N, C-alpha and C positions, 0 to 999 in steps of 0.2 A: 752152863746152859747152851745148847746148840742154837743156831740161828734159824730154827724151824718154828712154824706156827704152833701154838698150843692148840690141842684139839678140844679140850673140855676143861671147864673150871667148876669149882664147887663154891657156893657162897655160904659162909659160916657166920651166924649172928652170935657173937660172944655175949655172955651175961656180964653184968657190971663187975663182978669179982674177977672174971677173965680179963676184962679191960684193965683193971688195976694190976693184975699179974703181968700183963703185957707191957704196961708202962714201967713197972719196976724191973723186970728182967724178960725181955722179949723172947729169948731162947727157951726159958722155962715156961713162960706163958703159952708159947706156941706148942710146946710139947704137951701141955695140958689140954690143948684142943686137937691133938693128933696131927699137928702141922709142924713145919720147919720154917724158920725165918732166914736161915743162912746169912748171906751178906746184907740182907735187908733189915737187920735188927734195929738200926737207927730210925728207919722209916716207919717200922712197926711201932716203936716206942713213941714217936711223934704222933702218929695216928691215935694211939691209945690215950696219950696225954690230951689231945684235942677232945676226945670223947669224954674224958673225966672232967675237963674244964666245962664242957657243955652241960654236964650233970650239975655242976656247982652253980651255973648261971640259970638253970632251969630250961635250957634250950635243947635238951636231948629228947629225941623221940623214942618212946618205949615200944618194944614189940615189932610188929610187922613193918612199919615205915621207919626203920632205923638204919644203922650203919652195919655193913657186912665186910668181913675179910674175904678176899678172893684167893682161892688155892688152886694151883695146877692139880688136876685130878690124878695125873700120872705120878707126880712126885710128892704131893702134899706140901709143896713149897708155896709160901705166901707170895703172891705176885702183885698185889695191890689191894685197894679197898674201894667200895662203892656205897652209895646211900641214896635215900630219898631226901630231898632238901626240906621237906615238910610233909604234913598231912595233905591228902588231896583237898583241893579247894571246892567251893560250892558249885563250880561249873564242871567239876569232874576232871580237872587237870592236876597232874602231879609232876614234880621236877626231879630228874635224876642227875647224879654227879658221880663221876668215875675218876680214879687216880691209879695209874699204873706206876709201879716202882721203876726207876730208871733202868735197872738191869734187864727188865722184861719189856721195855718199849719196843715196838715194831714186831712183836710176836703174836699180835691179835688179841691180847688181853683186854684192851679197852673195848673192842668189839664184843667179845664174849661177855664182859661184865654188863655192858649196856643192854645187850640182847636178853640176858637173864632178868635184869630189872624190868625191862619192858614187858617181857612175857609174864612176869609175876604181876605187875601192875594191871595189865590188860585182862588178867583172869578175873578181875572184879568188874562187874557190869557198870558200876558207877564211874569208872575211869573212862573218860572220853578222849583225853589227850595226854601225851607224855611230852614234857618240855625239857630242854637242855640249853645251857648257855656255854659259849666258848669264847676265848680270846680270838679276835679276827685273824691273828697271825699264827694260830695253832692249827696248821694245815692237817696234821695227823688226826686231831679230834674232829675237825670239819669233815674229813674223809670218812671217818667211822660213822658219823651221823648221816651223811649223804648215803653211804652204802646201806644203812639200815632203813632208809626210806623217810628220814626226817626232811622237812622243808625248811629252808633258810628264810627266816622272817625279817632279816636285816638287823642293824645295830639297835641296841636298846640300852639306856643308861640305868644303872642300879642306884641304890640309896647313896653310895659313895661317889656317884657321878662317873663311874667307870663304864665306858661303852663296851658292850659285849654283844656277840651275835646271839640271837635267840633262834632256836630250832624247835619245831613242833612235829610230833608224830600223831596223826589222828587215828583213833582206835575204832573205826567204824567197820569192824569185821575184816580189816585188811591184814594179810599175812605179813609177818616180818620178812624182810628180804634177807636171803642167805648171805653170810659174811664172805662167801667165795665169789659173789657176783660183783 
């Protein structure tokens, strides 16, 4: 992979059987989706295993608000995964989460995944706000969110008492900021 920015990604939402195939053999599972996992087989396997564990515990979201594999459109290479953390809440907020596989960090994958999830979420009128959380020391993630127009709302502790930065993007007709800016 060259050290150039990726121009476009495709989000693929595998069915349950596809996740099972990815957990068993990432290479064959990716082929079944028209994708390649290349050197990221272990990361794809781990992602699929997490999805399957979520199914067993009843914490998986079906359909629209679920987990996606992110593919580089030019090569069909799996570059990461992204998801909604849950269904939209009663106030119209939905949380996004993105993970770029290490080999593809610094190529704009996180920005493209976040932008796709935001665009999808904001296509629903009921969505008023998109939320994301980052470790305060993860400057790359903070930069992505800043670049896309998120506001840093400061540190917030979660259920495990882990302090993380909360970011919010208000969907009041505002355009997403281009990743190039």
